[in-house]
Each structure stands twice: as structure tokens, then as C-alpha cells.
C-alpha positions as CSV (number, residue, x, y, z in Angstrom):
1,M,34.6,-15.6,51.5
2,R,30.5,-16.4,52.6
3,L,30.8,-18.0,49.1
4,L,33.5,-20.2,49.7
5,R,32.8,-21.3,53.3
6,R,28.9,-22.2,51.8
7,G,30.9,-24.2,49.1
8,L,33.5,-26.2,51.5
9,L,30.4,-26.9,53.7
10,L,28.6,-28.3,50.7
11,A,31.5,-30.5,49.6
12,L,32.2,-31.7,53.0
13,T,28.3,-33.1,53.4
14,L,28.4,-34.2,49.9
15,F,31.1,-36.5,50.5
16,V,30.3,-37.8,53.5
17,V,26.6,-38.8,52.6
18,F,27.6,-40.3,49.6
19,A,30.2,-42.0,50.9
20,T,30.6,-45.8,50.5
21,P,28.6,-46.9,53.9
22,V,30.0,-49.8,56.2
23,R,27.0,-49.6,58.6
24,A,27.5,-48.4,62.5
25,D,24.9,-49.1,65.3
26,P,21.9,-46.4,65.4
27,P,22.8,-44.7,68.5
28,E,26.3,-44.2,67.2
29,C,25.1,-42.8,64.0
30,D,23.0,-40.1,65.8
31,Q,25.0,-39.4,67.9
32,A,27.9,-38.3,65.1
33,W,25.0,-36.9,62.4
34,D,23.6,-34.4,65.9
35,R,27.4,-33.2,66.2
36,F,28.3,-33.3,62.2
37,G,25.7,-30.6,62.4
38,V,26.9,-29.0,65.6
39,V,30.2,-28.4,63.9
40,V,29.1,-27.6,60.5
41,R,27.1,-25.0,61.7
42,Q,30.0,-23.8,63.7
43,E,31.9,-23.3,60.6
44,A,29.7,-21.8,58.3
45,R,29.0,-19.6,61.1
46,L,32.3,-18.9,62.0
47,G,35.2,-20.5,59.6
48,L,36.9,-23.4,60.2
49,T,39.5,-23.7,63.0
50,V,42.0,-26.5,63.5
51,E,40.4,-27.7,66.1
52,R,36.8,-27.8,63.8
53,L,39.4,-29.9,61.2
54,D,40.5,-32.2,63.7
55,E,36.9,-32.9,65.1
56,I,35.5,-33.4,61.9
57,N,38.3,-35.9,60.7
58,T,37.6,-38.2,64.1
59,F,34.0,-38.4,63.3
60,I,33.6,-38.4,59.6
61,P,34.3,-42.4,59.4
62,I,31.5,-42.9,61.7
63,V,29.4,-40.4,59.5
64,E,30.5,-42.4,56.3
65,T,28.9,-45.4,57.9
66,C,25.6,-43.8,58.4
67,A,24.9,-42.2,55.3
68,D,22.4,-44.4,54.0
69,E,20.8,-44.4,57.2
70,S,20.0,-40.8,56.9
71,T,18.3,-40.4,54.0
72,G,15.9,-43.6,55.1
73,D,13.9,-44.6,52.0
74,I,12.7,-41.1,50.4
75,S,11.0,-41.7,47.5
76,W,10.1,-38.0,46.1
77,S,11.6,-36.7,42.9
78,S,15.7,-36.2,42.5
79,G,15.2,-32.4,42.7
80,V,14.0,-33.0,45.9
81,D,16.4,-36.0,47.0
82,A,19.0,-33.6,45.8
83,W,18.7,-31.9,48.8
84,G,18.7,-34.3,51.5
85,P,22.3,-33.6,52.4
86,L,22.2,-30.2,53.1
87,V,18.8,-30.7,54.9
88,A,20.6,-33.3,57.3
89,V,23.2,-29.6,58.2
90,Y,20.5,-28.3,59.4
91,F,17.7,-30.6,60.6
92,R,18.0,-33.0,63.4
93,H,18.3,-36.7,62.2
94,E,15.1,-38.1,62.8
95,D,13.0,-35.2,61.0
96,V,15.4,-35.2,57.7
97,E,12.6,-37.3,56.5
98,R,9.7,-35.3,57.2
99,A,11.7,-31.9,56.0
100,L,12.2,-33.9,52.7
101,C,8.6,-34.3,52.7
102,L,7.3,-31.1,53.2
103,M,10.0,-29.6,50.9
104,A,8.4,-32.0,47.9
105,L,4.9,-30.7,48.7
106,E,5.8,-27.0,49.4
107,S,8.5,-26.1,46.6
108,A,9.2,-29.9,44.5
109,G,12.8,-28.9,45.7
110,D,12.6,-25.7,43.3
111,P,14.7,-23.2,45.7
112,G,13.8,-20.2,43.6
113,A,9.9,-21.4,44.2
114,R,7.4,-18.6,45.3
115,N,4.4,-18.0,46.4
116,P,2.5,-15.6,44.5
117,T,0.0,-14.9,46.8
118,S,1.8,-15.2,50.4
119,G,5.1,-14.7,49.3
120,A,6.3,-17.5,50.5
121,S,9.5,-18.5,48.8
122,G,12.3,-21.4,48.5
123,L,13.3,-24.8,49.5
124,M,10.4,-25.1,52.2
125,Q,8.5,-21.7,51.2
126,V,9.1,-19.7,54.1
127,M,7.2,-16.6,54.7
128,P,8.9,-13.0,54.4
129,F,8.6,-11.7,57.3
130,W,10.9,-14.3,58.7
131,A,13.9,-13.3,56.7
132,G,14.0,-10.0,58.7
133,H,13.1,-11.6,61.5
134,F,16.4,-13.4,61.4
135,G,18.3,-10.9,59.9
136,Y,18.4,-11.6,56.5
137,G,16.9,-9.6,53.3
138,V,13.6,-11.1,51.4
139,D,15.9,-12.2,48.6
140,A,18.0,-14.4,51.0
141,L,14.5,-16.8,51.2
142,F,16.3,-18.5,47.7
143,D,18.9,-19.0,49.1
144,P,18.8,-23.0,49.7
145,F,21.7,-22.7,52.8
146,V,19.5,-19.5,54.3
147,N,16.2,-21.5,53.7
148,L,17.3,-24.3,55.5
149,E,18.5,-22.5,58.0
150,I,15.5,-20.6,59.0
151,A,13.5,-23.4,58.3
152,A,14.9,-25.0,61.4
153,Q,14.6,-22.4,63.4
154,I,11.0,-21.9,62.4
155,R,10.4,-25.7,63.5
156,D,12.6,-25.2,66.7
157,Q,10.1,-22.4,67.4
158,Q,6.8,-23.3,66.3
159,G,7.1,-27.2,65.0
160,W,6.1,-28.5,62.3
161,E,2.6,-27.0,62.6
162,A,4.3,-24.0,61.0
163,W,3.9,-25.9,57.2
164,S,0.1,-26.3,55.7
165,P,0.8,-29.8,54.2
166,Y,1.5,-31.0,57.7
167,L,-1.4,-29.3,59.7
168,R,-3.6,-31.3,56.7
169,G,-1.9,-34.2,57.9
170,S,0.7,-34.9,55.3
171,C,4.2,-36.1,56.3
172,R,3.3,-37.3,59.9
């Protein structure tokens, strides 16, 4: 069931991000992306309800018009670009480009990446102790959904300074 929900979440995210944009005002885009992230997180944790589906259907047209604006002019490899829609689910609209930049430097977009020295794993190279802190096993860090969810929570708790490339001046 969890896999089915994640599949639905990814399909919905890909549809919204790759839809043909018509353009909307930036404040409207920010509000729509923020609400989209909230509803998708609720769906991922609690399941899709009729109320959430109705809400999604009301703001999808707005989000569709913002699709190009959400990813900006990201110039990293397609391995990182492919994760943009999922990053937009877990990170605030204004943080997507920075998260993708760090992902490019940390894992080059490889969800199976693992640092042999520190054990940092997955797309955002999350340290193993964080998995247990958020109720997951270490192997879950290789799941892009879990990795990005934990990375977003780390960012909320510690800021971007939790990633060494940022500390060295990258992705600012």
C-alpha cells in the first residue's frame, strides 16, 4: 500500500511539473507550491481522501502555470534534474534550486550513493544516525522519498549548514 501511495505521489508530482505552463503571478505560484507540498505530504502520510483530492483539483491549474518557474535555470546533469519534481514536494519553492545544487555535489543524483568514510547515504547524503532519529532504518536512506523527507527536516532543524558543500561556500 505504501508503494502504491508513493507511486501516486510521484505520478502526480511529475504531471504537475511537466505540464505545459501558461504562466501565473509569482505570489500565486508560491502559494500554490506551498499548498501543493502540504497536501502531498498529508497524502503520503495519511492517504488520499476525497477532501484532499478536491483540494488538489482546485489548485493544480495554478501549479501547472508555475511549472517552469519552480525549477528555475538549473544547469546540472539530467541525473539531478530528474529529481526536481520530488525535491519540490519536500522543500519550499525557494529552496528547490539550492537542494538540487547540493544534491549534485553530494551524490550527483544517485540515490544509491554512499560515502564509505562517513556512511552518509542517498541523494542528499544523509548521515545514518538521522534515519533512526526519524524512525527509519539506515537502508531507508537509499529510498529517494525517505532521503528527501529527512533532508528537508534536517534543513528545518539545522539550516543548509548541515551540508559540507554549503559550508565551503557552494550553492549559496
